[in-house]
N, C-alpha and C positions, 0 to 999 in steps of 0.2 A: 504494500500500500504506500509505503514511503517513497518508493521509486516512482510510482504513478503520480504522486504529488510533486516530486522534483521535476518530472517532465513538463507538467503544467507551468511551473515557475519558469523554467528555461524558455518555453514557448512564449510566455508572457513577456519576458525580457526581450526576446527577439522582436515582438510586435511593438514594444515601446521604442526600441532602438530604430527600427525601420518598418513602418507600417505599409510601405509601398507594395511588397509582394502579396500580402493578403488583400489589399485594396484591388490590385490587379486581378486576382483570382475571383473575387466577388463581382467585379465589373464584368468579367468574361461570362458570368452566369446571369447577368442582368441586374445585379444589385450594386447600386452606387452608394458608397459611404464616405464620409469625410475622414481625413487622417486622424482627427481627434477621436472618432468613434473606434477606430482600430486600436489606437493607443489606450483608450478607456477599457476595451476588451482585454488588452494585454495587462493592464493594471489589475483588472478583476481576476485574471488567471493567476497573477502573482499573489494576490491577496488570498485566493482560494487555496492555492498550494501551500502558502505560508501558514495559514490557519490549520491545515491538516498536519503540517510538519511540526508546528509548535504546540498545538493544543489537541488536535484530533477529535473535535466534537462530532458526534454522530450525524447531525443534520448537515454539516459541512461536507462530510464524507459522502453522504447521500447526494448532495448537490454536485460534487465532483463526478460521481457516477453518471448522473444525468447529463452533465456537461460533456463527458466523453461520448455519450450516445449522440448528442448534438454534433460533436466533431465528426463522428463516423458518418452520420447522415449527410453532413456537408461534403465530406469526401466522396460519398456515393454520387451526389449531384454533380460535383466537379469532375469526377472520373467519367461520368456519362456525357459530359459536355465536350470532352476532348482528351486524347491520350497524353498530349504534351503539356497539359496544364499542371502547374505546380500546385501543391496543396496550400502553400502560404503559411504553414504551421510554424516554421522556424526561420522566417525571414528569407534571405537570399539563399540559404542552404537547404531550403525545402525541396523535397523530391517531387516527382510527378505524383498526382493523386492516383491511387490504385489500390489493389487488394491488400498490399502489405500494410499501408497506413490504416486502411479500414480494419484489418485484423488486429493491429496494435491498439487502435482506439477501442474496438469492441472488447478485446481482452482486458484493457485497462478499466473499462466500464464494469465488466464482470467483477474484477478485483475490488473496485471501490464499492459497488453495490453489495457484494458479499461481506465486505468488512463492515459496512453500515448495518446489514441485516444481523450479523453475528455480534455486533457491538464490540468488535475486536479493538483492543487498545492501540491507539496510533498516536504518534507525535511525542515530542520530548515531555510535554506537560502530562502525558498519560502514564509516564513511567518508562517509556522506551528510552534506551540509553543512546548516547551520542554515537556509539559504534553502529547501531542499527540505522541511524540517520545517514552516516557516512557510507555504509554499504548500500543503502537505498540510493544514494547519489551515484554510486558506481553502476548499479543496475539501470538507473535512469539514463546514464550516459550510453549504455549499450542499446537501450530502447530508442534513444534519439538517433544513434547511428543507423539502426535498422530503419527508422522512420525517414531519415534524410537520404539514405543511399539504397534502401531495400528494393525500391521499384526499379532503379537503374541496374542494380545487381541481378535481379530476376530477369530483366530484359536481356542483359548481356549473356547470362547463362542460357537463355532460350536461343539466342543467336549462335552461341557455340555449339549447342546440341544440334541445331539445324545444319550447321557447317560440317560437324562431325558425321552426321547422318548422310549428308551429300557426299563427303569424302568416302565413306564406307560404301555407298552405292556405286561410286565410280570404280573403286577398287574391286568390288565383287563383279561388276560388269566386265572389267578387264580380264578376270579369271575365267569367266564363263564362256 
């Protein structure tokens, strides 16, 4: 749960720093928002993640779960609008919207909603120690790498498989 909160904080910082990528994504699906709205969304993400990390109240964890469902829904809309559209989640480092980001967001939603349902203690204020918060940051970093590069990596692996399949067909045709 801590990793899921860290991801939201990092995404919020990216939107505060540079709202242009998310504004561009939203514009491409017909939604025009001012820079200040994207920055406000980034600030809200930071606040949501920080509340979970520091205090871990159940209603905030529940809100984070629903926020991840909204993020996944937005990625579905963006992915359907065009293959090359960025998700805008992490600023300029955002990958193309696709199944990898959708899966990460849905998985994060499940983690948050399960934590809220089970009333699992989360955050430093709930007794979680600093080591758990640091390890959560490490796992969050891995989730962010998957989210920002996963779609491109999956596409590249697909190209390599097709190329290898083509090479194998040429080799087998030469033997026959």
